[in-house]
Structures are given as structure tokens and as C-alpha cells.
N, C-alpha and C positions, 0 to 999 in steps of 0.2 A: 574634732573638726568638721566632721562631716553635717553635724547637726546644726553649728554655727552656721554655716554655709547657706545653709538649706534654710534655716531662719531668716537670714539675711535677704536672699533673692527673694520671698515671700514678702519681706519687708517693703520690696520695691517696689511692687505692683500699686499699692495706695498711695505711696509715696510720686510715683510717676502720675497717676491720676490728679494728685492735687498739682501737682506741678503744670500738668497740660490745661487744668482750668483756669491756673492762673497766667497763664501765658497767653492763652485766649481771650480771658477777660483782660488783659491791658492792652492787648492788640486790638480787641472790638471797640476799647473806650477811647481811640484815636480818633481826632477829628475826619473826618471823610468817610467815604468808602470807596471799595474798585470802582463803582460805577460813577462816583463823581469824577475819579483819578481819570477813567476812559473817555469821560465826556466833557471832560475840562476843555474849555475854549473852543469847542465845537457850538458855533450859532445855529446850524441846521436840526438841532435834535430838540424834540418837543419835549414838555414835561409829561407827557402820557408814556415817550419811549424809554423816558430815566424810571418811571413807575414800573412800567414791563421790565424793564432789563433788572429791576430792582427784585420782581417777584421770581424771574426767573435763576436768580443768584441766591436768593433763600433771603436776600438783604434785609426785606421787610419785617422778619421775624425777630422774636426779640432774641438776647443774645444767648442765654440759655437754651433754647431750642436749636437753634445753629449751633453749640457747642456739642451738645447728642448726638444732632445729625454727623457732625464731623466726627466724632469719637467712635462712633458706630461705623462709618467707611474706614476709618484708621486702623479698626481692629482686623479689617479684609485684608489693610496692605495698599488700601485705596487715600493717597492721601490730597486728589483733587490735583488739578493743573495750573501750572504759572500761567497769570495772564499775559505776563512780557514777553514770555518767550514760546506759549502755546505747546509745550510741552509738560507730560506730569512732573510734580513738582520733585517727586523720588529721585527722578530719572536727572534731573537740571542739577539738584544738590550732590548726588554721586559721580554719576561721569563728566559733568562738565568741570563742575566747582570744587569738588573734593580731593581729586588727585594735583591740581594747581595748588592747592594749600597744602597738603602732605610735602609736595616738593620744594615748598618753602621753609615749612616747620619743623619737619624732622628733623634733615639737616643742621639748623639752627640749635635744637636742643641737645641732640647729640655732641655736635663740635663744642656748645658752651656747656655742656655738663663735663667731659673730657678735659676742657682749661680750667675751668672754675674750680674743681674741688682739688688738682694738686695745687694749683695756687692757694686755696685757703688754706690749706694744710700747712703750706710752706710759711704763709703769714702766721698760723698760729704757734708754729716753731720757733719762730724767728720774731717773737713778741716784741713790741717796743725797738726795734732796730730801722734803720732807715728805711728796708725794702718793704717791710710793714706798714711804716707811714707813707710810701708811696704806691703802696698796694691800695690802701684806704682811703687814700683820695682819689686816687684814680676811678675806684669801685662807686663811692658817695657821688662823682662827677657824674660817671654814668649811669647811674639810678636816678638822680635828680633833674637829668635834662631832659625837657618835653621833648616827646618819640618825634612829635610833628616837627618840630625846629632841627632837629639833629639831622634827620631825614632831608629836610629842605636846604641844609647848608652841605648835606655829603652830594647831593643832586647840582647844587651850584658848583661846588668843587671841582666834581670831575667830569660834569657835564658842561659847564660852560665855561670855567677860569682853567682848566688845567689844558684841554682844548687849545684855549687862544696862544698860551703861553707855548705848547708844545707845536702850533701849528707849522711855525716854519722850520722846525728842526726833525719834524719827523711827517712822513709821506704815509697818509692813513688810506686804505683801499678805498674804490665807491662802497658808499653804504655805512663806512665807519667799521669798528672793529667786528660786528656783528649785524647778522641782519634775519627779522621776523618771517622773511620771506624767501626760505631756502628753497633750492630745486627739489623737484621731487626724487634724484637720484643721489641725494648729498648723503655722504656715508654717515654711519652711525657717529664716529666720535666727532665728525663734523657739526651734525646735529645736537649733542648734548654740549659741546665746546659753545654755541651760539647761545642754548640753552643758560649757561653756567655766566655767559657775559651778561645776560639781562638778571641773571639770580644774583650775582652776588652781591650787589648794593642793598636791595632790602636784606637780602641774608645777612650782612654784616650788622646791618642796623638793629634786625632783630636780637644777634647773637651778644651786642654790647650791655642790654639790659640784662638778660638771661646770666650771664658773666658775672654781672655785678651782684645781682640778688644770691647766687647761688656760693657765690666764694663767701658772700659776707656770713651767710648761714652755717655753710663749712666751718669758717673760722671760730666762729662763735660754739661752735659744736667741739669744737676740737678742744679749743681754751677750758670748756665746760667740764670735759671728759677728763684730761689733763689734770685734774684738780681732786678726782675722785680717790677713795681710799683704795681700791684694788689697782690704781697706775703706781699709787704711793709704794703698795705691798712689793707689787712687782718689779719696782726698782729696789728696794730694800732686799730683795733677795740675788742682787745681783745681774738682773736680765740687762743686756745691753739696749743703749738707747735706741736702736732699730728694733728690737722685736718687741719692747714695750709699746713703741707707737705705733707699728704698725699690724702686729699680731691681740694688742690687745686695748689700746686707746681707739685706734681708728675704726675697728668692727663695730663698737659702741655710737662713734661718732657720726657713720655714715648711716644709720637707722631712721635717725629724723630725716634724712634727705630724701629717704623713699617718700615719705608724706609729700614732700617740696614736688617730686618727679611726677608722684601719683595725681594732685593736683594740678602738674602741668600738662602731662598729655591732653586730658580732653579738651584744654585750649589749643592744642594742636590740630584740631579739626574744625574747630571755631574760626581758624584764622587769625590776622592783628589786623582789626580798622582800619586804623591808621593809617599802618606801612603800608598794608594793600591800596589803601585809598591815596595816599601820595604818589606811588610809584606805578598808578594804575594796574596793578597786579591783580587779575581774576580770580581771587578765591574766596573763602566762603565769608571772611569777615567782611568782605565788600559786597557780595553779595547780600548778606544778611542787612545792609545798612541801607542798599539799593531797593531790597523788599521793602523794608519800611517807609521807604520814602514816597514808593510808589503804589503802597496798599497792596502789594502782593504775596495777602495773608497767609497761602498755601505755602510759599515757600519760607515763609518766616516760623509756620509751625514746624515744619520739616527739620528747617536747622537747629533750632532751640529745642527740639526736644530730643534731638540726636544727641546734641551736647550733655542735655540732661542725663540721659540714658548713659553716655560714656563717663559722666561724672559719678553717679553711684556704682559702674561697675568696677570704676578703678578705685574707689573708694575703699571697695570689698577687696582688689586684690592688693590693696596697700597694707591692707589689716594682717590678710592672709602672709603676705612677705614679712610682716613685721616679727612673726612668729618664727618664722625660719630664721631670721637674722637674730634675733634677740630670743636665747634659750628664757628667759624668764617670762615669758608672755605665754598664756595658753588661753585657748576660748574653748569654751563649753557648750 
């Protein structure tokens, strides 16, 4: 196992280099550059000023020259500054956007997994029952509905329609149920209740799709495992349905879920672009989108390289976890 892990870690180095090259190339091929973005609409700037700025930023060099300069600096931990916020891009990503993203996406993944796995097992056990049909219909509905449309409808219902209907029946405090401008002496629980007030709706939108995907995946795995020979053999030995289900079938059905979760975890750090944009949540997803629009290339490189690194790391951890869950798998 140790040799396998070492070999995979060494393979990550050229893979990440290729990924960084592709990200830098695709970013450099975009129309315009940071200087064009800074000087757009400024009638007082001269062509000489623009040429001087591009030379100062190295934008007058070919893209491959700029890439190797960026790579040399990145190896030393210098990922440049964010032109929009005038702070190191690494600090902007890790200190200002990453905590907000994790606050939204980690609870969404944990809660949706805890809900979806039991629902998938229940749906598989009750195959072709009316509950199975209801769960299947709801999961397809949640999976196929566009995220931006669901988010917009949820905002309209809870922010426009519901307050209008209940305005005469409920007296809300000034500022509504929560306020982003809490006093400095606000208590711990009051602070977190206020955050939950603003977090609840985007969290629910993210959970809907996660529950639908994981539930369908778990149901399909359980149905496949329950038709295997070892399950029929266990039933033929006289074991109870509970023992056959939870001791034999479930362990084998859960193994593929590790792959789904392993690939979902890097997405936690990347945020949800559509959800964060609709709800104006200052997370990683919206940061990447805004950086691409404003040509803030250093933020784009830091964010996407972080996602690439997390993806290859969690793929390795998923493969290792497979060996512990399924004794038939051995790595050399």
C-alpha cells in the first residue's frame, strides 16, 4: 500500500503541471487582459500609458514566457496580488472566500448524505411500491429542475410572496428576522442564528440536488448488490433479512458511494457558482466567476489550482478507502 501511495503522489506532480499549463493557456486566450479592464472607460489614459502598464505587468510577453515566470513564483509560494482587492491572491481566497464557501457547502453535503443514503436504501428495499414511485418522481424532479430557476422561485416565495401574505398576521421586528449589521456585543448564539437565517435558503437549494443524486445512486447500488450470488447464499443459509441487508448487502453497496463523495468534496471548496451568484453569497464560486469577468488572473489561477490539487488528493484517498471497505481490492 505504501508503494502504491508513493507512486500516486509522484504522478501528481506532472499532472498538476499539465493542469496549470492548461488553465494558464485558457485564461491567457481570453479576449482582453487586466490592463484593458483597468483602463476601460478612462478617456484620460494614453496609448503610451497602456503600453507602460502592460510592460510593467509583463503582458507584452508571450503567454509561455508569462507562464514560466508565474510557475517560478508559484513554487516559492508567491501567487501574485488580486488586482480587484489589492491583496495577495492566496490571502483573498483562503481568508475571505474559502470560509464562506465551507460554511455553505459542508453542511449541504453532510446533511444531504445523511438523508439520501437511508432514502436510497428504503427505496431499493420497497422497490415498485408507491413510496418508491414517489421518491423516484421527487428525485427526478429535483435533479432536472434548473438550479437558477429553483433559487429564483424560492427567493420569490420566501422574500416576496410569504411576507406579503403574513404581513398582517405577524409583526416582524425592525430589520426582519435577521440583520447583517449585528452589534459588537451580540451574543454567540445570536450571531450564529443570524447567519443561519441568511444561510438556510441557499443551503436548502444545494441540498435538493445532492439528495436527488445520492439517493438515486444508492438505490441503484442496493438493487444491484441484492441480486448478487453472495446475497442469495446468505438468504439460503437462513439469515434474517436485517442481517442480510445491513451486514452483507449494505457494505458492498456503500463502496461506490465513496467515489461519489470523494469527487464531491473538492467541489465543496469550489463553491456553487449559480447558487452563490443568485443569493449574492461571497464564496469561492462567485469569486471565480467575478475574477474571470474582471480578468483577475491571479485569483483564477489560485482558485482553480486549489481545486485541481484537492481533486487528485481526494481521488487518492478514495482509492485507499476502497481497499479498507472492500477486502477484494488490493493495491501493489
